Structure formats: structure tokens, C-alpha cells
C-alpha positions as CSV (number, residue, x, y, z in Angstrom):
1,M,0.0,0.0,0.0
2,S,1.2,3.5,-0.8
3,L,-0.3,7.0,-0.3
4,P,-1.2,8.1,-3.8
5,L,-1.6,11.8,-4.7
6,S,-5.3,11.6,-4.3
7,R,-5.0,10.4,-0.8
8,L,-2.3,12.9,0.0
9,T,-4.4,15.8,-1.2
10,A,-7.4,14.6,0.8
11,L,-5.3,14.4,3.9
12,Q,-3.9,17.8,3.2
13,T,-7.4,19.2,3.3
14,T,-8.4,17.2,6.4
15,Y,-5.4,18.4,8.4
16,R,-5.6,22.0,7.4
17,Q,-9.3,22.4,7.8
18,G,-9.3,20.4,11.1
19,L,-6.6,22.6,12.5
20,L,-7.6,26.1,11.2
21,E,-11.4,25.7,11.0
22,Q,-12.2,23.3,13.9
23,T,-9.5,23.0,16.6
24,I,-8.0,26.4,16.9
25,P,-11.2,28.4,16.6
26,F,-12.7,26.3,19.3
27,W,-10.0,27.2,21.8
28,L,-9.8,30.8,20.8
29,R,-13.6,31.1,21.2
30,H,-14.0,29.2,24.5
31,G,-10.6,28.7,26.1
32,I,-8.8,32.1,26.2
33,D,-9.4,33.9,29.5
34,H,-9.4,37.6,28.5
35,E,-10.4,38.6,32.1
36,H,-7.7,36.9,34.1
37,G,-5.2,35.7,31.5
38,G,-4.1,32.3,30.4
39,L,-6.1,29.3,29.2
40,L,-9.3,27.7,30.5
41,S,-9.2,24.1,29.5
42,A,-12.1,22.3,31.3
43,L,-14.6,22.7,28.5
44,G,-17.7,20.7,27.6
45,E,-18.9,19.6,24.2
46,T,-20.0,23.0,23.0
47,G,-17.3,24.9,24.9
48,T,-19.2,25.4,28.1
49,L,-16.9,26.1,31.1
50,L,-17.0,23.2,33.5
51,D,-14.2,24.1,35.9
52,S,-12.2,27.4,36.1
53,D,-9.0,26.0,37.7
54,K,-6.0,26.2,35.3
55,A,-3.4,23.5,34.5
56,V,-0.1,25.2,34.3
57,W,1.5,22.8,31.8
58,L,-1.4,23.5,29.4
59,Q,-0.5,27.2,29.5
60,G,2.9,26.4,28.1
61,R,1.5,23.9,25.6
62,A,-1.1,26.4,24.4
63,A,1.6,29.2,24.1
64,W,3.7,26.8,21.9
65,T,0.7,25.9,19.7
66,F,-0.4,29.5,19.0
67,A,3.1,30.9,18.6
68,T,4.1,28.0,16.3
69,L,1.1,28.7,14.1
70,Y,2.1,32.4,14.0
71,N,5.7,31.4,13.1
72,T,4.8,28.8,10.4
73,V,1.3,29.3,9.1
74,E,0.2,32.9,9.2
75,R,1.2,35.9,11.3
76,K,-2.3,36.4,12.8
77,P,-2.3,38.9,15.7
78,E,-4.9,36.8,17.7
79,W,-2.6,33.8,17.7
80,L,0.3,35.8,19.0
81,A,-1.9,37.5,21.6
82,A,-3.2,34.2,22.8
83,A,0.4,32.9,23.3
84,K,1.3,36.1,25.2
85,L,-1.7,35.7,27.5
86,C,-0.6,32.2,28.5
87,L,3.0,33.1,29.0
88,D,2.2,36.2,31.0
89,F,-0.1,34.2,33.2
90,I,2.8,31.7,33.9
91,R,5.2,34.5,34.7
92,D,2.8,36.4,36.9
93,H,1.1,33.6,38.8
94,C,2.6,30.1,38.4
95,R,6.1,30.3,39.9
96,G,6.5,28.6,43.2
97,P,9.4,28.8,45.7
98,G,12.8,28.3,44.0
99,G,11.3,28.9,40.5
100,K,9.6,25.6,40.1
101,L,6.1,25.9,38.5
102,Y,2.9,24.8,40.0
103,F,0.8,22.1,38.3
104,T,-2.6,23.7,38.9
105,V,-3.7,27.1,40.1
106,T,-7.1,28.8,40.4
107,R,-8.5,30.9,37.7
108,T,-6.9,34.1,39.1
109,G,-3.6,32.3,39.7
110,K,-3.6,31.3,43.3
111,P,-1.6,28.0,43.9
112,L,-3.4,24.7,44.2
113,R,-0.9,21.9,43.6
114,M,2.8,21.5,43.2
115,R,3.8,18.1,41.7
116,R,7.2,16.5,42.1
117,Y,7.4,16.3,38.3
118,V,8.7,19.3,36.2
119,Y,6.7,18.9,33.0
120,S,5.1,22.4,33.4
121,E,8.6,23.7,33.0
122,C,9.4,22.0,29.8
123,F,6.2,23.2,28.1
124,A,6.8,26.7,29.4
125,A,10.2,26.4,27.8
126,I,9.0,25.6,24.3
127,G,6.1,28.1,24.6
128,S,8.6,30.8,25.5
129,A,11.0,29.8,22.8
130,A,8.3,29.9,20.1
131,Y,7.1,33.3,21.3
132,A,10.7,34.6,21.3
133,K,11.1,33.4,17.8
134,A,7.9,35.2,16.8
135,T,8.7,38.5,18.5
136,G,12.5,38.7,19.1
137,D,11.6,39.1,22.8
138,A,14.9,38.6,24.7
139,R,13.1,38.0,28.0
140,A,11.0,35.2,26.6
141,A,14.2,33.6,25.2
142,A,15.9,33.9,28.5
143,E,12.9,32.4,30.3
144,A,12.9,29.5,27.8
145,E,16.5,28.7,28.8
146,Q,15.6,29.1,32.5
147,Y,12.6,26.8,32.4
148,F,14.7,24.1,30.5
149,D,17.5,24.5,33.1
150,T,15.0,23.9,35.9
151,Y,13.6,20.9,34.1
152,L,17.1,19.4,33.6
153,H,18.1,20.1,37.1
154,H,15.1,18.4,38.7
155,S,15.0,15.5,36.2
156,F,18.7,14.5,36.0
157,T,20.5,15.7,39.1
158,P,20.5,12.8,41.6
159,G,18.6,13.4,44.7
160,V,16.7,16.5,43.5
161,M,13.3,15.0,42.5
162,P,11.7,12.9,45.2
163,P,11.6,9.3,44.1
164,K,8.3,7.5,43.4
165,T,9.3,4.5,45.5
166,D,11.9,4.1,48.2
167,P,15.2,3.8,46.3
168,A,16.7,1.7,49.0
169,T,14.0,-0.9,48.4
170,R,13.4,-0.7,44.6
171,P,15.5,1.8,42.7
172,M,14.1,2.6,39.3
173,K,13.9,5.2,36.5
174,G,11.4,6.2,33.9
175,V,11.6,6.8,30.1
176,A,9.3,9.9,30.2
177,P,12.0,12.4,31.4
178,H,14.2,11.4,28.5
179,M,11.5,11.7,25.9
180,I,10.5,15.1,27.1
181,A,14.2,16.2,27.2
182,I,14.6,15.2,23.6
183,V,11.6,17.0,22.2
184,T,12.1,20.1,24.4
185,A,15.8,20.4,23.3
186,Q,14.7,19.8,19.7
187,E,12.2,22.7,19.9
188,I,14.6,25.1,21.6
189,R,17.3,24.2,19.1
190,S,15.0,24.9,16.1
191,L,13.8,28.2,17.6
192,L,16.8,29.7,19.4
193,G,19.7,27.7,18.1
194,D,21.8,25.0,19.6
195,I,22.3,26.9,22.9
196,T,24.1,25.6,25.9
197,V,22.0,24.8,29.0
198,R,23.6,23.4,32.2
199,G,26.9,23.0,30.5
200,A,25.7,21.1,27.4
201,T,24.2,22.0,24.1
202,C,20.6,21.0,23.1
203,T,22.1,18.4,20.7
204,T,24.2,16.9,23.5
205,W,21.1,16.6,25.8
206,I,19.3,14.9,22.9
207,D,22.2,12.5,22.4
208,R,22.3,11.6,26.1
209,S,18.6,10.8,26.4
210,M,18.5,8.9,23.1
211,S,21.5,6.8,24.2
212,E,19.9,6.0,27.5
213,I,16.6,5.0,25.9
214,E,18.5,2.7,23.5
215,R,20.6,1.2,26.2
216,D,18.2,0.8,29.1
217,F,14.6,1.1,28.0
218,F,14.3,-0.4,24.6
219,K,14.3,-4.2,24.7
220,P,14.4,-5.6,21.2
221,D,14.6,-9.2,22.4
222,L,11.3,-8.6,24.2
223,G,9.8,-6.4,21.5
224,A,9.0,-3.5,23.8
225,L,9.9,0.0,25.0
226,M,9.7,-0.1,28.8
227,E,8.1,2.8,30.7
228,I,10.1,2.1,33.9
229,V,13.2,-0.1,34.5
230,G,15.7,-0.7,37.2
231,V,18.6,1.7,37.4
232,N,20.7,-0.5,35.1
233,G,17.9,-1.2,32.7
234,A,16.6,-4.4,34.5
235,V,13.0,-5.4,33.8
236,L,11.0,-5.2,37.0
237,D,8.5,-8.0,37.3
238,T,5.7,-6.0,38.9
239,F,2.5,-4.4,37.8
240,D,4.2,-1.1,37.1
241,G,7.4,-2.7,35.7
242,R,5.5,-4.8,33.1
243,T,3.0,-2.0,32.1
244,L,3.6,-0.7,28.6
245,N,2.1,2.5,27.1
246,P,1.9,2.1,23.3
247,G,1.0,5.7,22.6
248,H,3.8,7.0,24.7
249,A,6.2,4.7,23.0
250,L,5.1,5.8,19.5
251,E,5.5,9.4,20.6
252,C,9.1,8.5,21.6
253,A,9.6,6.8,18.3
254,W,8.7,9.8,16.3
255,F,10.9,12.1,18.4
256,I,13.8,9.8,17.5
257,L,12.7,9.7,13.8
258,H,12.4,13.5,13.8
259,E,16.0,13.6,15.0
260,A,17.1,11.1,12.4
261,K,15.5,13.2,9.7
262,W,17.2,16.4,11.1
263,R,20.6,14.5,10.9
264,Q,20.1,13.7,7.2
265,R,18.5,10.3,7.8
266,D,21.0,9.0,10.4
267,A,21.0,5.2,10.0
268,R,21.3,4.3,13.6
269,L,18.5,6.6,14.7
270,M,16.3,5.5,11.8
271,K,16.7,1.9,13.0
272,L,16.0,2.7,16.6
273,G,12.9,4.8,15.9
274,L,11.5,2.3,13.4
275,S,12.2,-0.6,15.7
276,I,10.3,1.0,18.6
277,L,7.4,1.9,16.2
278,D,7.2,-1.6,14.8
279,C,7.1,-3.5,18.1
280,M,4.9,-1.1,20.0
281,W,2.4,-0.9,17.1
282,A,2.1,-4.6,17.3
283,R,1.6,-4.5,21.1
284,G,-0.9,-1.6,21.0
285,W,-3.1,-1.7,18.0
286,D,-6.5,-3.3,18.7
287,K,-7.1,-5.7,15.9
288,E,-10.7,-6.3,17.0
289,F,-12.1,-2.8,17.4
290,G,-9.3,-0.5,16.0
291,G,-7.4,2.2,17.8
292,L,-4.5,2.0,20.2
293,L,-5.1,0.5,23.6
294,Y,-3.9,2.7,26.5
295,F,-1.9,0.1,28.4
296,T,-0.8,-3.4,27.7
297,D,1.4,-5.8,29.7
298,L,4.9,-7.0,28.7
299,R,3.9,-10.6,29.2
300,Q,0.3,-10.4,28.1
301,Q,-0.9,-10.5,31.8
302,P,-3.8,-8.4,33.1
303,V,-3.0,-4.8,33.6
304,Q,-3.7,-3.1,36.9
305,E,-5.2,0.1,35.6
306,Y,-8.9,-0.2,35.0
307,W,-8.8,2.1,31.9
308,A,-6.2,0.0,30.2
309,E,-8.5,-1.0,27.3
310,M,-9.9,2.5,26.8
311,K,-8.9,4.6,23.8
312,F,-7.6,8.1,24.5
313,W,-7.3,10.8,21.8
314,W,-3.6,11.5,22.3
315,P,-2.1,8.1,21.6
316,Q,-3.9,8.1,18.3
317,N,-2.5,11.6,17.5
318,E,1.0,10.4,18.2
319,A,0.5,7.2,16.1
320,E,-0.6,9.4,13.2
321,I,2.6,11.4,13.3
322,A,4.8,8.4,13.9
323,T,3.4,6.3,11.0
324,L,3.3,9.2,8.5
325,L,6.9,10.2,9.4
326,A,8.1,6.6,9.0
327,Y,6.4,6.4,5.6
328,Q,8.1,9.6,4.5
329,L,11.5,8.4,5.6
330,T,11.2,4.8,4.2
331,G,8.4,4.6,1.6
332,E,7.4,1.3,3.2
333,A,3.8,0.2,2.5
334,K,3.1,-1.0,6.0
335,Y,3.5,2.5,7.4
336,A,1.1,3.9,4.8
337,E,-1.4,1.1,5.9
338,W,-0.9,1.9,9.6
339,H,-1.4,5.6,9.1
340,T,-4.6,5.0,7.2
341,L,-5.9,2.7,9.9
342,V,-5.2,5.1,12.8
343,H,-6.2,8.2,10.9
344,D,-9.5,6.8,9.7
345,W,-10.4,5.2,13.0
346,S,-9.6,8.2,15.2
347,H,-11.2,10.8,12.9
348,R,-14.4,8.7,12.9
349,V,-14.5,8.2,16.6
350,F,-13.2,11.4,18.2
351,A,-13.7,14.3,15.8
352,D,-16.7,16.6,16.3
353,P,-17.6,18.3,13.0
354,V,-20.5,20.2,14.7
355,H,-18.8,22.0,17.6
356,G,-15.2,21.6,16.7
357,E,-12.2,20.0,18.4
358,W,-12.2,16.3,19.4
359,F,-13.7,14.3,22.2
360,G,-10.9,12.8,24.3
361,Y,-12.0,9.4,25.7
362,A,-13.7,6.4,24.2
363,H,-14.5,2.9,25.4
364,R,-12.6,0.0,23.7
365,D,-15.4,-0.4,21.1
366,G,-15.2,3.3,20.1
367,R,-18.2,4.6,22.0
368,I,-17.4,8.0,23.5
369,S,-17.2,7.8,27.3
370,T,-17.5,11.5,28.2
371,R,-18.4,14.4,26.0
372,L,-16.0,16.9,27.4
373,K,-13.5,18.6,25.1
374,G,-10.9,19.6,27.7
375,N,-9.7,19.1,31.3
376,T,-6.5,19.2,33.3
377,W,-4.9,16.9,30.8
378,K,-6.5,17.8,27.5
379,G,-6.0,21.2,25.9
380,P,-4.8,22.7,22.6
381,F,-1.6,20.6,22.1
382,H,-1.6,16.9,21.1
383,L,-4.4,17.3,18.5
384,P,-3.3,20.6,16.9
385,R,0.4,19.5,17.0
386,M,-0.6,16.4,15.1
387,Q,-2.7,18.3,12.6
388,W,0.1,20.9,12.1
389,Y,3.0,18.3,11.9
390,C,1.2,15.9,9.7
391,G,0.0,18.7,7.5
392,R,3.7,19.7,7.0
393,L,4.7,16.1,6.2
394,I,1.9,15.9,3.6
395,D,3.0,19.1,2.0
396,E,6.5,17.7,1.7
397,L,5.3,14.3,0.4
398,I,3.2,16.1,-2.3
399,A,6.2,18.3,-3.2
400,Q,8.5,15.3,-3.4
401,G,6.0,13.5,-5.6
402,L,5.6,16.4,-8.0
403,S,9.4,16.8,-8.2
404,R,9.8,13.2,-9.2
405,R,7.2,13.7,-11.9
406,R,9.0,16.6,-13.6
407,P,10.8,15.8,-16.8
408,G,14.5,15.4,-16.2
409,S,14.1,15.2,-12.4
410,A,15.7,12.4,-10.4
């Protein structure tokens, strides 16, 4: 199977209209808080406000989305203004003691929750970097570096982040900090250059995390990318140790493939990214009902989490990117087939052509489980990032195809 020009042009329309006529207008209309600043994310089917508390990590994510569209699609003042509102809200209200960001605050910015994780910081970093690129704002650029510095300090300095379990009893580490380090460094590098943070360039941080993923988390003999392992990469035979997250793994795969593409199709990174994609697609794709399962078990045992067989919107988004990028890089028919499967299934199940945006959560058989459009976890990020990134890939594929068709072309 391939993606012929007719399919590519149809996808081009789907992604562009979905992004610019459905997703972004929904959030601009209902999510931007013009009274208190920032983003309101807890929205119902039609955009009704369900809860006014604000997730700090979604402020940074939204800022990145709007500023990226301004930088790459069209210089619309309302997009830049939305990004600024989110970044100003973070700056004015979301910094805790020592510069660490809160996870949730009230609508007016009073602190509610500080998590041990530092994912609010990495998204504030990429949002600030995208805004700095759009405006030349030196303060935003400095804040991007500062937020990334905080993320790296808490994630990779031993003893700084409180451990999830007693390290004397069960020492372990997770793949998530490395994934986020890769994509954050990639964004900062593309927007601000290969700057040095905490004594290493963005590219060096990317190399370090990719090497650790390859060495300790990817198990080609088991056909799996582990979420957590022992400190030396040992498989932990516990509920948590055996639990796999296919959508997370495919997201990791496309981060690595993106880096391979940036490095002129680096062979080692191509192999690593494609290998992770291949094995985790096999473990995650639901052959009976379609869609990616949320969790599976390394040894096909029952999974502890009761939502394991549900279908969330974001793993489908990451699978769309991963499969389309793999197809562009390899031309292999199976990636075209997989992209078609996940694209058609997810757009049929989650997209709301009436009110815009997507529903976020479905049962295994594809029935929508809740009709909300946003919450603490779901905002204008995974879906618009997928629509934007896949749209750019489609543009490149169409251009490559037309180039090959020109007389005298290679």
C-alpha cells in the first residue's frame, strides 16, 4: 500500500481544515481567558466552562501551539496575543518557591498543587522559545532557557526529584523524562539555536537521552519499549514494571525519527525509531475494534489500571505522526497502511464536526465515554500538534512526488 496523490491531497485538506477551522477556533472562542489571562481548559462539548481551575502545563503547551502557528502558518495577531496571555499568566502567577512551576492554580492564579514532576517547566520552555522566535523578545528567550534549566536540574540531578518509590527498596527510573528532554531540546534548538544549558548543548542533551533510551529502556529481544526499569535497565516483574504505554512509545519513536531526519536520515537513529514503532504498534493496535489501547502488559498479563483498554485521543494523535513520518522516511507500504488505519479510525471516533475539536476518551469499542473537550490533561496541544505536523509532512510528500514527476528530475 502507498499513499497516492489523491489520498495525500485529501489528507492535506483534512489536516488543514481540522486545525484552522475546527480545533484552533474552538480554543480561541472558548478557552482564552481575557479577564484573568491564560487558558481555561475544562470545557464541555459546546465549549461550556466546567471548571475554572487552570493547568499550568497547558498554559505552556497552548503558548507553543499559538506561537508556532504564528511562526509557520500565518502571522495572525490573535494567535500571538493568545500565546502572550498564556506566558504572562505563567510569569505572573505560576512560579513557586525556587522557580519551580505549580501544576494547577485557580482561575486568578492562586496556587493549588505542586507536583514532584517538572513537565510544566518543559512546556513553558517551548512556549517561551516559540514566542521569542515570533517577536524577538529577549526576556522570553531567557525564560525558555531558564525553564529548561529547571527541568534538567530536577530530572537529571541525583537526589533533587523525590523518588516515586523508596530507592533503597526498589531503585528505578522512567523513560518519560528522557522523551521530554529530547523534544524540548529539539524545539529550543530549532527556535533559538543550539544553545548551551547546564553545560551542554541542546544536541548533547538529545544524544544523552536517546542513548539511555536505546541502552536501558528499549528491549528488542522482548519487542518492547519499557516505561520504567531498574537503574541499570533491568526489567521489573511488577504491575508497574510490566505495564507498557503504546501511545507514549510511539511518541518517543517519532521524536527519534524526527532527529534522524534532522541529521540527514541518520541510519542508527532510523533503525532505533522504526524498531520502537514496529514493536509497539504490534503491542498496542487493537485488531478487533481498532485504535490504540492505552496500556498493555509486557507478558500479556492483566493490567492493573482499569482504563487499560480505553482509547484516549492523544495516543492516536502520536501514532498518526509516527506512522506518517516513518512512511516519508522509508516509503514502506506497512507505514502507509498503519497511518490509514489510525487516521480513519480516530477521525471517525473522536472528531466533532458540529462544535469543533475532538472528544478525548472512548471505550474500547469506540463509544465516547465522556463528551467533554478539555480538562486538566487535554488542551490545545496533542491534536493541533498532530494536525500541524502531519500537514507539513503531507506538503513535503506532495512536493516530493511532484518533483519526481517533472521531466529530467531524479
